[in-house]
C-alpha positions in Angstrom: -49.9 1.9 0.0 -46.8 2.0 -2.0 -47.5 1.7 -6.0 -44.4 -0.8 -6.4 -45.6 -3.0 -3.3 -48.9 -3.1 -4.9 -47.6 -4.4 -8.4 -45.1 -6.7 -6.7 -48.1 -8.4 -4.8 -50.1 -8.7 -7.9 -47.5 -10.1 -10.2 -46.6 -12.9 -7.1 -50.4 -13.8 -7.0 -51.0 -14.1 -10.8 -48.0 -16.3 -11.2 -48.5 -18.7 -8.2 -52.4 -18.3 -8.7 -52.6 -18.1 -4.9 -52.5 -15.4 -2.4 -50.9 -17.9 0.5 -48.0 -18.8 -1.9 -47.6 -15.3 -2.8 -47.6 -13.9 0.8 -44.9 -17.1 1.4 -42.7 -16.0 -1.6 -42.6 -12.0 -0.6 -42.3 -12.9 3.2 -45.6 -11.3 4.0 -49.0 -11.9 5.8 -51.8 -13.3 3.5 -53.9 -10.3 4.5 -51.2 -7.4 3.8 -50.9 -9.2 -0.1 -54.8 -8.9 -0.5 -54.8 -5.3 0.7 -52.4 -4.4 -1.8 -54.0 -6.2 -4.8 -57.4 -5.0 -3.7 -55.8 -1.1 -3.3 -54.0 -1.7 -7.0 -57.7 -2.8 -8.3 -59.5 0.0 -6.7 -57.0 2.9 -8.0 -57.2 1.4 -11.6 -61.1 1.2 -11.3 -60.8 -2.6 -12.8 -61.0 -6.1 -11.5 -57.8 -7.9 -12.3 -58.0 -11.2 -10.6 -61.2 -13.5 -10.5 -61.5 -15.0 -6.9 -63.1 -18.5 -5.7 -62.6 -20.3 -2.7 -60.6 -22.7 -5.0 -58.7 -20.8 -7.1 -57.3 -17.4 -8.2 -57.1 -16.7 -12.1 -56.5 -13.4 -14.1 -59.5 -11.4 -15.5 -58.7 -10.3 -19.4 -57.6 -6.9 -18.3 -55.7 -8.5 -15.6 -53.8 -10.8 -18.1 -52.6 -7.6 -20.1 -51.7 -5.5 -17.1 -49.7 -8.8 -15.9 -47.2 -8.8 -18.7 -46.8 -5.1 -18.7 -46.3 -5.4 -14.8 -43.9 -8.5 -15.0 -41.7 -7.0 -17.6 -41.7 -3.5 -15.6 -40.6 -5.3 -12.3 -38.0 -7.2 -14.3 -36.5 -3.9 -15.2 -36.3 -2.8 -11.7 -34.5 -6.0 -10.7 -32.2 -5.8 -13.5 -31.5 -2.1 -12.7 -31.0 -3.3 -8.7 -28.5 -6.0 -9.7 -26.6 -3.7 -12.0 -25.8 -1.2 -9.4 -24.9 -3.9 -6.9 -22.6 -5.4 -9.3 -21.1 -1.9 -10.4 -20.7 -1.1 -6.3 -19.0 -4.7 -6.1 -16.7 -4.8 -8.7 -13.7 -2.8 -9.7 -14.4 -1.3 -12.6 -15.2 2.3 -13.7 -13.4 5.6 -13.0 -12.1 6.6 -9.9 -11.6 10.4 -9.2 -9.0 10.9 -6.6 -7.7 14.4 -5.2 -4.2 14.6 -3.6 -2.0 17.1 -2.3 0.4 18.1 -4.6 3.7 17.0 -2.9 2.1 13.7 -1.2 0.5 12.8 -4.5 3.7 13.1 -6.3 6.2 11.5 -3.8 3.8 8.8 -2.6 0.6 8.1 -4.6 2.2 8.6 -8.0 4.7 5.8 -7.8 1.8 3.3 -6.7 -0.6 4.0 -9.5 1.1 1.7 -12.0 0.5 -1.0 -9.5 -3.0 -0.3 -8.7 -4.0 -0.4 -12.3 -1.8 -3.4 -13.0 -3.7 -5.1 -10.2 -7.2 -3.7 -11.2 -7.2 -3.6 -15.3 -11.0 -2.6 -15.6 -10.4 0.7 -13.6 -9.7 3.8 -14.8 -7.8 6.4 -12.4 -8.4 10.3 -12.4 -6.0 11.6 -10.3 -5.8 15.4 -9.8 -3.0 17.2 -7.6 -3.8 20.5 -5.7 -3.2 22.0 -2.8 -6.3 23.9 -2.7 -9.3 22.6 -0.8 -11.5 20.2 -3.0 -15.3 19.7 -1.9 -15.4 16.3 -2.7 -19.4 16.3 -3.3 -19.9 19.4 -5.0 -17.0 18.7 -7.5 -17.6 15.1 -7.8 -14.4 13.3 -6.4 -14.9 9.5 -5.3 -11.8 10.3 -2.5 -9.2 12.6 -1.5 -5.9 12.1 0.1 -5.0 15.1 2.3 -1.9 15.7 4.8 -2.3 17.8 8.1 -4.8 18.5 10.5 -8.2 18.1 9.0 -11.3 20.4 9.6 -14.4 18.5 10.7 -17.2 17.8 8.3 -19.9 15.4 9.0 -20.3 14.6 5.3 -17.2 12.9 5.6 -15.4 9.7 6.3 -11.9 10.3 7.4 -9.0 7.5 7.7 -5.5 7.9 8.9 -3.3 6.0 6.7 0.1 7.1 8.1 2.0 9.5 10.0 4.3 12.3 8.6 6.8 15.0 9.7 8.2 18.0 8.2 11.9 18.2 8.8 14.6 20.9 8.6 16.6 20.9 5.6 19.4 22.8 3.6 22.0 22.3 1.1 25.9 21.6 2.3 26.6 24.9 0.2 24.4 26.9 2.5 25.5 25.6 5.9 29.2 26.2 4.8 28.1 29.7 3.8 26.0 31.0 6.6 27.0 28.1 9.6 24.6 25.5 11.0 22.2 27.0 13.7 22.7 25.2 16.9 19.2 25.8 18.5 15.6 26.8 17.0 15.8 30.1 18.0 18.7 30.6 15.9 16.6 29.6 12.8 15.5 33.5 13.1 18.7 34.7 11.8 18.8 32.4 8.6 17.3 32.8 5.3 13.9 30.5 5.4 12.1 29.2 2.6 8.4 28.6 3.6 5.8 26.3 2.7 2.8 28.6 2.1 -0.1 26.1 3.8 -2.2 26.9 6.7 -3.3 29.9 8.6 0.4 31.0 9.9 2.8 29.3 7.5 5.8 31.6 8.6 5.3 30.0 12.2 7.2 26.9 12.6 6.2 24.8 15.4 9.0 22.3 16.4 9.3 19.2 18.7 12.1 17.1 20.2 10.9 14.3 22.2 8.7 16.2 24.8 10.1 19.8 24.1 8.4 22.1 21.8 8.8 25.3 20.2 7.5 28.1 18.0 9.7 30.1 15.7 8.4 32.8 13.5 10.6 32.7 10.6 11.6 35.0 7.7 13.4 34.4 4.0 13.2 35.0 0.6 10.7 32.5 -0.7 7.3 31.3 -0.2 5.5 28.8 -2.2 2.3 26.4 -1.7 4.6 23.7 -3.6 7.1 21.8 -1.7 8.9 21.0 -4.8 9.5 24.5 -5.5 10.9 24.7 -2.2 13.1 21.8 -2.1 14.8 23.0 -5.4 15.5 26.4 -3.7 16.9 24.6 -0.9 19.1 22.5 -3.1 20.4 25.7 -4.6 21.7 27.2 -1.5 18.7 29.4 -1.2 17.9 28.7 2.8 16.6 26.5 5.2 13.3 24.8 4.6 10.8 22.9 6.8 9.8 20.2 4.4 7.8 17.0 4.0 10.4 14.1 4.9 8.9 12.1 2.3 9.4 14.8 -0.4 13.0 15.1 0.3 14.3 11.5 1.2 16.3 10.9 -2.0 17.9 14.1 -1.8 19.1 13.6 1.8 20.2 10.3 0.8 22.2 11.3 -2.2 24.1 14.4 -0.3 22.3 17.2 -1.9 20.9 18.1 1.5 21.5 17.8 5.0 19.3 17.7 7.8 19.3 20.9 9.9 18.9 20.6 13.8 18.6 16.8 13.6 16.2 15.6 16.2 13.6 18.6 15.7 10.9 18.0 13.4 7.3 19.4 12.9 4.8 18.2 15.4 3.5 14.6 13.8 0.5 15.1 11.3 -1.2 12.5 9.5 -1.8 11.5 5.9 -5.6 10.8 5.6 -7.9 9.2 3.2 -11.2 11.4 3.1 -14.7 10.2 1.3 -18.3 11.1 1.0 -20.0 9.4 4.0 -22.3 6.9 3.0 -24.0 3.5 3.8 -22.4 1.6 1.2 -18.8 2.7 0.3 -18.1 1.6 -3.5 -15.7 -1.2 -3.9 -13.3 0.9 -5.7 -12.9 3.4 -3.2 -12.4 0.8 -0.5 -9.8 -0.9 -2.6 -8.0 2.0 -3.8 -7.8 2.8 0.2 -6.7 -0.6 1.3 -4.1 -0.7 -1.6 -2.6 3.0 -0.6 -2.7 2.3 3.3 -0.9 -1.1 3.2 2.0 0.6 1.3 2.1 3.8 3.4 
């Protein structure tokens, strides 16, 4: 029989001086409570309770043991309450991993708002394009972009759609001309976002039409901002996340190439360790980001 179950039964009987009342309090049968106390006495080799037909009292050994057990169970109850409070309250440190481009353009602007709304929270936000093992590296949450590999240890929630679009500077297009079809991209200098198994293979979509083009060019990088700067300086055409380039398109530093064509739609996902109870701080951050994306 479970040791903690035995202690709980003994303490409740000692408090109420009744097996029947203790059983009602514990939500158990009287016989089960009686067996638990008997098993405890057998294990200790000492009688803890004096039983008569009319009442139950503590033996001398039982009084001393009761004090210790009551304090011990109070510690257990306190530990349970503390953990429940921590899980339900928005306090403590939240460790988040995010892809560099999405982290800088989509998540970073939201961080001050989130921290202002939850002043007891601390956010540890790490930006990297490498795959982070949340469980092994102790992260609470990751924000990932693209197509995700299945992992039964993780919960995945789609937050928003995303696409990459074709971009170049006005100076480049004036110098080299604008491609009129996706196939003409092979004749251009292309800067390649080095993410995925075949980054130089650009899979494009317009309405229901799909095509795939193998491109070449002077620059590969796994950092979208490096490529964004290169495009603005006229180095070539890039297939870059629309969220990264939006301000430069609006400001005229970049122009859309082959308008209407873009990458196949992908997703922005929140990924966190699978568990029966999701910490409140994780749930709050995911809901906050989802509402704004």
